C-alpha positions as CSV (number, residue, x, y, z in Angstrom):
1,X,-111.9,95.4,114.8
2,X,-114.1,93.0,116.8
3,X,-115.4,95.5,119.4
4,X,-112.2,97.5,119.1
5,X,-112.5,101.2,119.1
6,X,-109.1,101.8,117.6
7,X,-108.2,103.4,114.3
8,X,-111.3,104.1,112.2
9,X,-109.2,104.4,109.3
10,X,-105.7,103.5,108.5
11,X,-105.0,106.7,106.6
12,X,-105.7,108.6,109.7
13,X,-102.6,106.9,111.3
14,X,-100.3,109.1,109.6
15,X,-102.2,111.9,111.2
16,X,-102.7,112.4,114.9
17,X,-102.3,116.1,115.9
18,X,-104.1,119.5,115.8
19,X,-105.9,122.6,114.8
20,X,-104.9,125.9,113.4
21,X,-103.2,128.5,115.7
22,X,-101.8,127.9,119.2
23,X,-101.9,124.5,121.1
24,X,-105.4,124.9,122.5
25,X,-107.3,122.5,124.6
26,X,-110.6,122.0,122.5
27,X,-113.6,122.3,124.5
28,X,-114.7,119.2,126.0
29,X,-117.9,117.3,125.4
30,X,-119.9,117.6,128.6
31,X,-122.5,115.0,129.1
32,X,-123.5,113.7,132.5
33,X,-123.6,110.2,131.4
34,X,-120.0,110.1,129.8
35,X,-116.5,110.9,130.9
36,X,-115.5,114.5,130.1
37,X,-112.7,114.5,127.3
38,X,-110.7,117.3,125.5
39,X,-108.5,117.2,122.6
40,X,-105.2,119.0,122.0
41,X,-102.1,118.9,119.9
42,X,-99.7,116.0,120.8
43,X,-96.5,117.1,122.5
44,X,-93.1,115.4,122.5
45,X,-93.7,114.2,126.1
46,X,-96.7,112.4,124.8
47,X,-94.7,110.1,122.6
48,X,-94.2,107.3,125.0
49,X,-97.7,107.1,126.0
50,X,-99.1,107.2,122.6
51,X,-96.7,104.5,121.4
52,X,-97.8,102.3,124.4
53,X,-101.5,102.7,123.5
54,X,-101.2,101.8,119.8
55,X,-98.8,98.9,120.3
56,X,-101.8,97.0,121.7
57,X,-101.9,93.6,120.0
58,X,-105.6,93.9,120.0
59,X,-105.4,96.7,117.5
60,X,-105.8,94.5,114.5
61,X,-106.4,97.0,111.7
62,X,-103.8,99.6,112.6
63,X,-100.8,100.0,110.3
64,X,-98.3,102.6,111.5
65,X,-94.7,103.3,111.0
66,X,-93.6,104.3,114.6
67,X,-91.7,101.4,116.1
68,X,-90.0,103.2,118.8
69,X,-90.4,106.3,121.1
70,X,-87.8,108.0,118.9
71,X,-90.0,107.4,115.7
72,X,-93.1,108.6,117.5
73,X,-91.2,111.8,118.7
74,X,-90.1,112.4,115.0
75,X,-93.8,111.9,114.0
76,X,-94.9,114.5,116.6
77,X,-92.2,117.0,115.5
78,X,-93.5,116.8,112.0
79,X,-97.0,117.7,113.0
80,X,-96.7,121.6,112.8
81,X,-95.6,121.4,109.1
82,X,-98.4,119.0,108.3
83,X,-100.7,121.5,109.8
84,X,-99.2,124.4,107.9
85,X,-99.4,122.5,104.7
86,X,-103.1,121.7,105.6
87,X,-102.4,118.0,105.2
88,X,-103.3,116.6,108.7
89,X,-104.8,117.9,111.8
90,X,-103.9,115.7,114.7
91,X,-104.9,115.6,118.5
92,X,-104.3,113.7,121.6
93,X,-107.4,112.6,123.5
94,X,-107.4,113.6,127.1
95,X,-109.4,112.2,130.0
96,X,-108.8,114.0,133.3
97,X,-105.0,114.6,132.9
98,X,-104.4,111.2,131.1
99,X,-103.8,110.7,127.4
100,X,-106.1,107.9,126.4
101,X,-105.9,108.0,122.6
102,X,-105.5,110.0,119.5
103,X,-107.7,111.4,116.7
104,X,-107.0,113.3,113.5
105,X,-108.3,114.7,110.3
106,X,-106.5,113.9,107.0
107,X,-107.3,116.5,104.4
108,X,-108.0,115.2,100.8
109,X,-105.3,117.0,98.8
110,X,-107.3,117.0,95.6
111,X,-110.4,118.2,97.2
112,X,-109.5,120.2,100.2
113,X,-113.1,120.6,101.4
114,X,-113.1,116.8,102.3
115,X,-111.5,115.5,105.5
116,X,-111.3,111.9,106.8
117,X,-111.4,111.2,110.5
118,X,-109.5,108.4,112.2
119,X,-108.7,107.6,115.8
120,X,-107.8,105.0,118.4
121,X,-108.5,104.7,122.1
122,X,-106.7,102.9,124.8
123,X,-108.5,99.5,125.4
124,X,-109.0,100.3,129.1
125,X,-111.4,103.1,128.0
126,X,-113.5,101.2,125.4
127,X,-117.2,101.1,125.7
128,X,-117.4,104.4,127.5
129,X,-118.5,106.8,124.6
130,X,-115.1,108.3,124.5
131,X,-114.5,107.8,120.6
132,X,-117.9,109.2,119.9
133,X,-117.1,112.4,121.9
134,X,-113.7,112.7,120.2
135,X,-115.2,112.4,116.8
136,X,-117.7,115.1,117.7
137,X,-114.8,117.4,118.8
138,X,-112.7,116.8,115.8
139,X,-115.7,117.3,113.5
140,X,-116.3,120.7,115.1
141,X,-112.7,121.6,114.2
142,X,-113.1,120.3,110.7
143,X,-116.5,122.0,109.9
144,X,-115.9,125.3,111.8
145,X,-112.1,126.0,111.7
146,X,-110.9,124.0,108.6
147,X,-113.7,125.0,106.5
148,X,-114.6,121.4,105.4
149,X,-117.9,120.7,104.0
150,X,-117.6,116.8,103.9
151,X,-116.1,114.5,106.6
152,X,-115.6,110.8,106.1
153,X,-115.0,107.9,108.5
154,X,-113.8,104.7,107.0
155,X,-113.7,101.5,109.0
156,X,-113.3,97.6,108.3
157,X,-116.6,95.8,107.9
158,X,-115.8,93.8,111.1
159,X,-115.2,97.0,113.2
160,X,-118.7,97.3,114.6
161,X,-117.5,99.6,117.4
162,X,-116.3,102.2,114.9
163,X,-119.4,101.8,112.9
164,X,-121.5,102.6,116.1
165,X,-119.3,105.6,116.5
166,X,-120.1,106.9,113.1
167,X,-123.8,106.3,113.4
168,X,-124.0,107.8,116.9
169,X,-122.6,111.0,115.4
170,X,-125.2,110.9,112.5
171,X,-122.7,109.9,109.7
172,X,-124.5,108.2,106.9
173,X,-123.4,104.9,105.2
174,X,-122.5,105.6,101.6
175,X,-121.2,102.2,100.6
176,X,-118.6,99.4,100.6
177,X,-115.1,100.1,99.5
178,X,-113.3,97.0,98.3
179,X,-109.7,96.3,99.7
180,X,-109.5,99.9,101.2
181,X,-107.6,99.1,104.4
182,X,-104.3,97.3,104.9
183,X,-103.6,95.9,108.4
184,X,-100.3,95.6,110.1
185,X,-99.9,92.2,108.5
186,X,-100.3,93.5,105.0
187,X,-103.9,92.0,104.7
188,X,-106.3,94.1,102.7
189,X,-109.9,94.6,104.1
190,X,-113.0,95.8,102.7
191,X,-114.4,98.9,104.5
192,X,-117.6,100.9,105.1
193,X,-117.6,104.5,104.0
194,X,-119.6,106.8,106.3
195,X,-119.8,110.6,105.7
196,X,-121.4,113.8,107.0
197,X,-122.0,116.8,104.6
198,X,-122.9,120.4,105.5
């Protein structure tokens, strides 16, 4: 994603909302050099804004099914069951009082101690360290609340921005995955696999 901080992984796109329990605002990363962000479950009222963000034509590698606000509302309404089934934990990324992206953890259904983080951030907020903060918050949820012992981030080889996010959060490169991501045009891309293990 040529300097795109969009979806770190395409699998994540079917996941964008939450943690166990009520709808908390997950504690923000507070660093004097970066904007303060929080993450929380997406709400139905967020549908239009989320659709607006990920419809950005510069999001090359994102392949999602929502084509309308109604589609996005259906997706959001399905999140509680996804959490209950421990399939996906999705969050809206909040900066001030504005939604600027989404992040989620998809649980490996064969090995439930493994999760995969994916995210996207509004282009207006690229280059501000927001994706790195959001990954840190989601990771805390994954390790501390969901009981994961391994979290992965997968990104296209060309997505240098997402690779920097993984490195900044101390994820280790484990290898190259052949034809692992399909973009919105149906093109298959090789990807880097980064992971952090407790």
